[in-house]
C-alpha positions as CSV (number, residue, x, y, z in Angstrom):
1,M,-0.7,5.1,-42.9
2,A,-2.6,5.1,-46.2
3,T,-5.3,7.3,-44.5
4,Y,-2.7,10.1,-44.3
5,T,-0.8,9.5,-47.6
6,T,-3.7,9.0,-50.0
7,D,-5.6,12.0,-51.3
8,Q,-9.4,12.4,-50.9
9,R,-10.3,11.3,-54.4
10,Q,-7.9,8.4,-54.3
11,L,-6.0,9.5,-57.4
12,F,-2.6,9.6,-55.7
13,T,-0.7,8.0,-52.8
14,G,2.4,9.7,-51.5
15,S,5.0,8.5,-49.0
16,T,6.1,9.6,-45.6
17,F,8.4,8.3,-42.9
18,A,6.4,9.8,-40.0
19,V,3.0,11.2,-39.1
20,L,3.3,13.6,-36.1
21,K,0.3,14.6,-34.0
22,P,1.1,17.6,-31.8
23,A,-1.5,18.6,-29.3
24,T,-0.5,22.2,-28.7
25,T,0.8,25.2,-30.6
26,Q,4.1,24.9,-28.8
27,Q,4.5,21.3,-29.8
28,V,3.9,22.3,-33.4
29,A,6.5,25.0,-33.1
30,D,9.0,22.5,-31.7
31,V,8.3,20.0,-34.5
32,V,8.7,22.7,-37.2
33,R,11.9,24.0,-35.6
34,L,13.5,20.6,-35.5
35,A,12.4,19.8,-39.1
36,A,13.8,23.1,-40.3
37,H,17.1,22.4,-38.6
38,H,17.4,19.1,-40.4
39,G,16.0,20.2,-43.7
40,I,13.0,17.9,-43.5
41,G,9.9,18.8,-45.5
42,I,6.5,19.2,-43.8
43,V,3.0,18.6,-45.1
44,P,0.4,20.1,-42.7
45,Q,-2.8,18.1,-42.6
46,G,-6.2,18.6,-41.2
47,G,-9.0,16.3,-42.4
48,N,-7.1,15.4,-45.6
49,T,-10.3,16.3,-47.6
50,S,-8.5,18.3,-50.4
51,Y,-9.7,17.5,-53.9
52,C,-6.4,18.7,-55.3
53,G,-3.8,16.7,-53.3
54,G,-3.1,19.8,-51.2
55,A,-2.7,17.8,-48.0
56,T,-0.9,14.7,-49.4
57,P,2.9,14.2,-49.3
58,D,4.8,13.6,-52.5
59,A,6.3,10.2,-53.5
60,S,9.8,11.0,-52.3
61,G,9.3,9.8,-48.7
62,R,11.3,12.8,-47.5
63,Q,8.4,14.7,-46.1
64,I,6.7,14.3,-42.7
65,I,3.0,14.8,-42.1
66,V,2.0,17.1,-39.2
67,S,-1.6,16.2,-38.4
68,L,-3.6,18.6,-36.4
69,E,-6.3,16.0,-35.4
70,R,-5.4,16.3,-31.7
71,M,-5.7,20.1,-31.8
72,D,-9.5,20.2,-31.8
73,R,-10.4,22.5,-28.9
74,I,-13.1,25.2,-28.9
75,R,-11.1,27.8,-27.1
76,E,-13.7,30.6,-26.5
77,I,-17.1,31.7,-27.6
78,D,-17.9,35.4,-27.2
79,P,-21.6,36.0,-27.8
80,V,-21.3,39.8,-27.5
81,S,-18.5,40.1,-30.0
82,M,-20.1,37.3,-32.0
83,S,-16.9,35.4,-32.5
84,I,-15.5,31.9,-31.8
85,S,-11.9,31.0,-31.1
86,V,-10.8,27.5,-32.0
87,D,-7.8,25.3,-32.6
88,G,-6.7,24.8,-36.2
89,G,-7.6,21.1,-36.0
90,A,-11.2,21.7,-34.9
91,I,-13.7,19.9,-37.1
92,L,-16.0,22.3,-38.9
93,K,-19.2,20.6,-37.8
94,N,-18.1,20.7,-34.1
95,V,-17.4,24.4,-34.4
96,Q,-20.9,24.9,-36.0
97,D,-22.5,23.0,-33.2
98,A,-20.6,24.9,-30.5
99,A,-21.7,28.2,-32.1
100,A,-25.3,26.9,-32.3
101,A,-25.3,25.9,-28.7
102,A,-24.6,29.6,-27.9
103,G,-27.4,30.7,-30.1
104,L,-25.2,31.8,-33.0
105,L,-24.3,30.6,-36.5
106,L,-20.9,29.9,-38.1
107,P,-22.0,30.6,-41.6
108,L,-19.6,28.1,-43.3
109,S,-21.2,24.9,-44.5
110,L,-20.0,22.4,-47.0
111,G,-20.2,18.7,-47.9
112,A,-17.1,17.7,-45.9
113,E,-18.0,19.6,-42.8
114,G,-18.1,16.4,-40.7
115,S,-14.4,15.7,-41.4
116,C,-12.7,18.9,-42.7
117,R,-10.9,21.1,-40.2
118,I,-10.7,24.8,-39.7
119,G,-7.0,25.1,-40.6
120,G,-7.8,23.4,-43.9
121,N,-10.8,25.6,-44.5
122,I,-8.5,28.6,-44.1
123,G,-5.8,27.1,-46.3
124,T,-8.3,26.6,-49.1
125,N,-10.5,29.6,-48.5
126,A,-13.4,27.2,-48.3
127,G,-16.8,28.4,-49.7
128,G,-19.8,26.1,-49.6
129,L,-23.5,26.6,-49.5
130,S,-24.0,30.1,-47.9
131,V,-21.4,32.2,-49.7
132,V,-24.1,34.2,-51.5
133,R,-25.0,35.8,-48.1
134,Y,-22.0,35.4,-45.8
135,G,-19.0,35.2,-48.1
136,M,-16.0,32.8,-48.1
137,T,-13.8,31.7,-45.2
138,R,-11.7,34.8,-45.9
139,D,-14.7,37.0,-45.0
140,L,-15.2,35.1,-41.7
141,L,-11.6,35.2,-40.4
142,L,-11.0,37.7,-37.7
143,G,-7.8,36.4,-36.1
144,I,-5.2,33.7,-36.6
145,E,-2.4,31.8,-34.9
146,A,0.2,30.1,-37.1
147,V,3.6,28.6,-36.9
148,L,6.1,29.8,-39.6
149,A,8.7,27.7,-41.3
150,D,11.4,28.5,-38.7
151,G,9.2,27.7,-35.7
152,T,8.1,31.3,-35.1
153,V,4.6,31.6,-33.7
154,V,2.4,34.3,-35.2
155,S,-0.2,35.1,-32.5
156,D,-2.9,37.4,-33.7
157,M,-6.0,35.9,-32.1
158,R,-7.9,39.2,-31.8
159,K,-11.7,39.5,-32.3
160,L,-11.5,42.9,-34.0
161,R,-13.6,43.8,-37.1
162,K,-11.3,46.9,-37.5
163,N,-7.6,46.7,-37.1
164,N,-5.8,49.0,-39.5
165,T,-2.2,48.5,-38.2
166,G,-0.1,47.5,-41.2
167,Y,-0.2,44.4,-43.3
168,D,-3.1,42.0,-42.6
169,V,-0.8,39.1,-42.2
170,K,-3.5,36.6,-41.4
171,Q,-4.9,36.9,-44.9
172,C,-1.6,35.6,-46.3
173,F,-2.6,32.2,-44.9
174,V,-6.0,32.2,-46.6
175,G,-5.7,30.0,-49.7
176,S,-2.0,29.2,-49.0
177,E,-2.7,25.4,-48.5
178,G,0.0,25.0,-45.8
179,T,2.8,26.4,-48.0
180,L,3.5,29.4,-45.7
181,G,3.1,27.8,-42.3
182,I,0.7,25.8,-40.1
183,V,-2.5,27.4,-38.9
184,T,-2.9,26.3,-35.2
185,G,-5.7,28.6,-34.2
186,A,-8.4,31.0,-35.6
187,V,-11.0,33.5,-34.5
188,L,-14.1,33.4,-36.7
189,R,-16.9,35.8,-37.2
190,L,-20.4,34.5,-36.2
191,A,-23.8,35.6,-37.2
192,P,-27.3,35.5,-35.6
193,L,-28.6,32.0,-35.6
194,P,-31.6,31.8,-38.1
195,T,-34.7,30.6,-36.3
196,H,-37.0,30.8,-39.3
197,R,-36.4,29.5,-42.8
198,A,-38.4,29.2,-46.0
199,T,-37.1,26.5,-48.4
200,A,-38.4,26.0,-51.9
201,W,-37.7,23.6,-54.8
202,L,-38.0,25.3,-58.2
203,K,-38.7,23.4,-61.4
204,L,-36.8,25.4,-64.1
205,A,-38.5,26.3,-67.4
206,N,-36.5,25.6,-70.5
207,G,-34.2,28.5,-71.2
208,A,-34.6,29.9,-67.8
209,P,-31.9,32.6,-67.2
210,L,-30.2,31.6,-63.9
211,A,-28.6,34.9,-63.3
212,E,-31.8,36.9,-63.8
213,L,-33.7,34.4,-61.6
214,L,-31.1,34.8,-58.9
215,A,-31.3,38.6,-59.1
216,L,-35.1,38.4,-58.7
217,V,-35.0,36.1,-55.7
218,R,-32.3,38.1,-54.1
219,R,-34.0,41.5,-54.6
220,E,-37.5,40.4,-53.7
221,S,-36.4,38.4,-50.6
222,A,-35.0,41.6,-49.0
223,D,-31.5,40.1,-49.3
224,L,-32.3,37.3,-46.9
225,L,-31.2,34.7,-49.4
226,T,-28.8,32.2,-48.0
227,T,-28.8,29.5,-50.7
228,F,-29.3,29.3,-54.4
229,E,-28.3,25.8,-55.6
230,F,-28.6,24.8,-59.2
231,M,-28.9,21.1,-60.2
232,A,-29.0,19.7,-63.7
233,A,-31.5,16.9,-64.4
234,R,-28.8,14.3,-64.7
235,S,-27.4,15.3,-61.3
236,I,-30.8,15.0,-59.7
237,A,-31.3,11.6,-61.3
238,L,-27.9,10.4,-59.9
239,A,-28.8,11.5,-56.4
240,T,-32.3,9.9,-56.7
241,E,-30.7,6.6,-57.8
242,A,-28.4,6.6,-54.8
243,M,-31.1,7.2,-52.3
244,T,-33.2,4.4,-50.7
245,D,-36.2,6.7,-50.2
246,P,-35.9,9.6,-52.6
247,P,-38.3,12.5,-52.3
248,S,-40.8,13.2,-55.1
249,L,-39.8,16.7,-56.3
250,P,-40.7,18.5,-59.5
251,T,-38.0,18.6,-62.1
252,S,-37.5,19.2,-65.8
253,P,-34.8,18.7,-68.5
254,A,-33.7,22.2,-67.5
255,G,-33.1,21.1,-63.9
256,A,-34.1,22.6,-60.6
257,V,-32.9,25.2,-58.1
258,L,-33.0,24.8,-54.3
259,V,-33.6,28.2,-52.7
260,E,-33.6,29.1,-49.1
261,I,-34.1,32.4,-47.2
262,A,-33.5,32.7,-43.5
263,S,-33.9,35.1,-40.6
264,S,-33.4,35.3,-36.9
265,S,-36.4,37.7,-36.6
266,R,-39.8,36.5,-35.5
267,H,-41.4,39.5,-37.1
268,I,-40.9,38.4,-40.7
269,D,-43.2,35.9,-42.3
270,L,-40.7,34.1,-44.5
271,D,-43.2,31.7,-46.1
272,E,-45.4,34.6,-47.3
273,L,-42.3,36.4,-48.6
274,M,-41.1,33.2,-50.4
275,E,-44.6,32.7,-51.9
276,A,-44.5,36.2,-53.4
277,V,-41.1,35.6,-54.9
278,L,-42.2,32.3,-56.4
279,V,-45.3,33.9,-57.9
280,E,-43.2,36.5,-59.6
281,A,-40.7,33.9,-60.9
282,I,-43.6,31.9,-62.4
283,E,-45.1,35.0,-64.0
284,S,-41.8,35.8,-65.5
285,G,-41.8,32.4,-67.2
286,W,-38.6,31.3,-65.6
287,I,-40.0,28.4,-63.5
288,D,-42.8,26.0,-64.4
289,D,-43.6,24.9,-60.9
290,A,-42.3,25.2,-57.3
291,L,-42.7,23.4,-54.0
292,L,-42.4,25.3,-50.8
293,A,-41.4,23.1,-47.9
294,Q,-44.2,22.8,-45.4
295,S,-42.3,21.0,-42.7
296,G,-38.8,20.4,-41.4
297,S,-38.8,16.9,-42.8
298,Q,-39.8,18.2,-46.3
299,R,-37.0,20.7,-46.1
300,T,-34.5,18.0,-45.0
301,A,-35.6,15.8,-47.9
302,M,-34.8,18.6,-50.4
303,W,-31.4,19.2,-48.9
304,R,-30.7,15.4,-48.7
305,L,-31.2,15.1,-52.4
306,R,-28.9,18.0,-53.2
307,E,-26.2,16.7,-50.8
308,T,-26.4,13.2,-52.3
309,I,-25.3,14.2,-55.7
310,P,-21.6,13.6,-55.0
311,E,-22.4,10.1,-53.7
312,G,-24.5,9.5,-56.8
313,E,-21.5,10.3,-58.9
314,K,-19.3,8.1,-56.9
315,R,-21.7,5.1,-57.2
316,R,-21.7,5.7,-61.0
317,N,-17.9,5.1,-61.1
318,G,-17.0,8.6,-60.2
319,S,-16.5,11.8,-62.1
320,V,-13.8,14.1,-63.4
321,K,-14.4,17.2,-61.4
322,H,-14.2,20.8,-62.7
323,D,-14.6,23.5,-60.0
324,I,-15.5,26.4,-62.3
325,S,-16.1,30.0,-61.3
326,V,-17.4,32.6,-63.7
327,P,-19.0,36.0,-63.3
328,L,-22.7,35.7,-62.6
329,S,-23.5,37.4,-65.8
330,C,-21.6,34.7,-67.8
331,I,-23.0,31.6,-66.2
332,Q,-25.4,30.8,-69.0
333,R,-22.8,31.6,-71.7
334,F,-20.4,29.2,-70.0
335,L,-23.0,26.4,-69.8
336,D,-23.8,26.9,-73.5
337,L,-20.2,26.9,-74.7
338,A,-19.1,24.1,-72.4
339,G,-22.0,21.9,-73.5
340,S,-20.9,22.4,-77.1
341,Q,-17.3,21.5,-76.3
342,V,-18.3,18.3,-74.5
343,R,-20.6,17.2,-77.4
344,S,-17.8,17.9,-79.9
345,Y,-15.2,16.0,-77.9
346,D,-17.4,13.0,-77.3
347,A,-21.2,13.0,-77.8
348,D,-21.5,9.9,-75.6
349,L,-20.1,11.6,-72.4
350,E,-22.5,12.3,-69.6
351,L,-22.3,15.3,-67.3
352,S,-23.3,16.1,-63.8
353,V,-23.6,19.8,-63.4
354,Y,-24.6,21.5,-60.1
355,G,-23.4,24.1,-57.8
356,H,-23.6,27.3,-55.9
357,V,-24.9,29.5,-58.7
358,G,-25.5,32.3,-56.1
359,D,-21.8,33.0,-56.1
360,G,-20.9,31.9,-59.7
361,N,-19.6,28.5,-58.8
362,L,-20.4,25.5,-61.0
363,H,-19.3,21.9,-60.4
364,Y,-19.1,20.8,-64.1
365,N,-18.3,17.1,-63.7
366,V,-17.8,14.6,-66.5
367,L,-19.1,11.1,-65.4
368,V,-16.7,8.2,-65.8
369,P,-18.3,5.5,-68.0
370,R,-19.0,2.3,-66.1
371,D,-16.8,0.1,-68.1
372,V,-13.6,2.1,-68.1
373,D,-10.7,2.5,-65.7
374,R,-11.4,5.6,-63.6
375,L,-7.8,6.7,-63.3
376,E,-7.0,6.3,-67.0
377,F,-10.2,8.1,-68.0
378,T,-9.5,11.0,-65.6
379,K,-6.0,11.4,-66.9
380,R,-7.3,11.5,-70.5
381,I,-10.0,14.0,-69.8
382,E,-7.8,16.3,-67.7
383,G,-5.2,16.4,-70.4
384,S,-7.7,17.4,-73.1
385,L,-11.3,18.3,-72.5
386,S,-10.6,19.8,-69.1
387,L,-8.3,22.4,-70.7
388,Q,-10.9,23.4,-73.2
389,L,-13.4,24.0,-70.4
390,Y,-10.9,26.0,-68.4
391,D,-10.0,28.0,-71.5
392,T,-13.7,28.9,-71.8
393,A,-14.0,29.9,-68.2
394,A,-10.8,32.0,-68.4
395,A,-12.1,33.7,-71.6
396,L,-15.2,34.7,-69.7
397,G,-13.2,36.1,-66.8
398,G,-13.5,33.0,-64.6
399,T,-11.1,30.5,-63.1
400,F,-10.4,26.8,-62.9
401,S,-10.7,26.7,-59.1
402,A,-13.6,28.3,-57.3
403,E,-13.2,26.7,-53.9
404,H,-11.2,23.5,-54.1
405,G,-7.8,25.2,-54.2
406,V,-4.7,24.4,-56.3
407,G,-2.7,21.7,-54.3
408,R,-0.4,19.5,-56.2
409,F,-2.8,18.5,-59.0
410,K,-3.6,22.0,-60.3
411,K,-0.3,23.8,-59.9
412,H,0.3,23.5,-63.7
413,L,-3.1,25.2,-64.3
414,L,-2.2,28.1,-62.1
415,E,1.0,28.6,-64.2
416,R,-1.1,28.3,-67.4
417,Y,-3.9,30.6,-66.5
418,G,-2.6,32.8,-63.7
419,D,-1.5,36.4,-64.2
420,V,2.3,36.6,-64.6
421,G,2.6,39.4,-62.1
422,R,0.4,37.8,-59.6
423,I,2.3,34.5,-59.7
424,A,5.6,36.4,-59.3
425,A,4.2,38.1,-56.2
426,M,3.0,34.7,-54.8
427,R,6.5,33.3,-55.4
428,R,8.1,36.2,-53.5
429,I,5.7,35.7,-50.6
430,K,6.4,32.0,-50.6
431,T,10.2,32.6,-50.5
432,A,9.9,35.3,-47.8
433,F,7.8,33.1,-45.5
434,D,9.6,29.8,-46.3
435,P,13.1,30.4,-47.9
436,A,14.1,26.7,-47.5
437,D,10.8,25.5,-49.1
438,I,10.0,23.0,-46.4
439,M,6.3,23.8,-46.0
440,N,4.2,21.7,-48.3
441,A,6.8,21.8,-51.1
442,G,5.4,21.0,-54.5
443,A,2.0,22.5,-53.8
444,V,0.4,25.7,-55.1
445,V,3.4,27.7,-56.3
446,R,7.2,27.3,-56.9
447,P,9.5,29.4,-54.7
448,L,11.9,31.9,-56.4
449,G,14.8,30.2,-58.2
450,E,12.9,26.9,-58.9
451,K,12.2,26.2,-62.5
452,S,8.8,25.2,-63.8
453,D,8.3,21.4,-64.0
454,R,6.1,21.8,-67.0
């Protein structure tokens, strides 16, 4: 049972008296209708990979978990319409593989893709590694099937790019984290499967302007850029320490950037294009060195290092995570201000900073010292330094949650930083969809009439 009641980061364990595993949309509707009749709370759960406690029940023991792990079908692939229809419980990696088998790409890729599920991706508006080119989950969603809090089934599984017939109801479920209903199906937009890639590892020069470097790469690569991943030197070291056979890649105190461009066309020489981009970046003085992958194994090694950073943090006793988003023009300003705040708070703290700079997303993580209790340290940092960092992001027009969502853990931050009018609108939507507040109560936003627990 702990698999279902403990959050991904193992910061909280809730309680439930039942885990239900329906296999069809009708069974989900029957469960919801019965729960609504008896006033029983429901926590929808996919892969339980939320970093914010968004899929974990509270401690009351009065909520049931509705797991979609049995609803994992690939319903249809339409190569002409370039769409794929799936169950809400389909694992992201399986959907990627099904699309690839049809010669197409589902352009949603993230660290948890082997365990997270499509319903959860929709519920958190998942981002990941390719947002700079393809957008967030919201941008990939064509149709949806969902069960509302009274058991009503919303069935809008159309593959249309254009459908201007009133409210776009499916978008209400994006970012809702199970508070408005249970997503049981989705139609997702696909893209041509890239058959050619050019991948490069860039050693940053001291003082390199990340936003300007990104603009150069994006402009000169004919907008074929799919990935622009920044890694600070400490993050690279953490990943290297966690690997049994780490690659030898150029780095500097300023860190490195992993860049990838991709195309489905055989008429474009991507290596030649990337080489020209790298020459211009070196001539601009923004990178000191670069390595262009010469083989699939070399490309894999670069990606393996980037993807091992979270594991490196975990082996180091974990980290207090900050999923920051700021405008691209403010990235360097945030890094400068946040660095000063951390040094003023405690000069001995270590940071692991990396992220999808291509879309303004930074994972600004404070490493937990080896000799302290992780939970106590997390509580202390989140009650003090974290708020300073979020204040800085907000002052720059950014947010405390780029892609991890709000869940239970960050609801107070939404109330602290969210626009009053926007939160009021969210509360009205919550009350309209779920007047009895049975859907993931306690997550994201309070319904109308419920006072703040701050």
